[in-house]
C-alpha positions, 0 to 999 in steps of 0.5 A: 777498017783503017777508018775504025782504026783512026777512030779508036786512036783518037778516043784513046787518051794519052796518060801524063807523066808524073812530071808533066803533072807536077809542071801543070800544077806548079804553072796552075799555083803560079797562074793562081799566085799571079791572079792573087797579085793582081786581085790584091793590087786592084784591091789596094788601088780601089781603096786609095781611090775611095779614100782620095775620092772621100778626101775630095768630097770632104774638100769640096764640102769645105770650100762650099761652106767657105764660099757660102760663108763669105760670098757676101763679103763685097756687099758688106764691105761696100755697105760699111761706107753707108753706116759710116755715113749714117754715123757721121750724120748722127754724131752731127745732129747731136752737135747741131739740129740743123734739120736741112743738113740732116735731110741732106745727109740722109738723101746722100745715104740713100743715093749711096745706097741705090748705087750700091744695089746698081752694082749688085744688079738689084732693081726696083719693081716698076709698079706705079701706074702699071697693070697689077701683075701677081708675080711682081705685085702684092695687093694690100688693097683695092681702091674705088677710082675713076682716075685709073683703069680696072686692075691698075696699080694706084699706089705703091706702098713698099717698093719691090726689088728684083735681084737680076731677073728674080724677084726678091721682094714684091712691091705692096700696092693698092689697086684700082677698082671701078666705082660702082654708080648706085642707081636711085630708083624713084 
């Protein structure tokens, strides 16, 4: 019987007084207001962060465009001395037609350009008397000859170049081919 009374007391609900209800309602409203304030603060923060990120992307794009625009500036600055030498050679040939002097000027200019290439890690592709490699050589024609083993570069028509280790232009070459001996049938 005692147990039954306890069960009855547990199942009965206590009625809240009107004061408690209004306090709970106020607490809920305050809680809701607090959450709404936090939400609005977070929305504002996200908007600012999003705008900041957009500005960052635009700034990086501008910097990238500017870098691309002026990336070759040092190369062209050094090429200006080559152009100056060529202009001097042209003007000197107008005054006097010294062929030997013109040839010397062209050789010096060529030497200066090769030095510039070395500065920027541009190297010629070794092709002459090398085995034909389609990764570095572009075969223009074949030549029947006994002077070179088959599939060897016999002539370089145009040099190829590497920038660091990347091919920027293949060498145009003539590749050797064995001479087929014609057998005369009697």
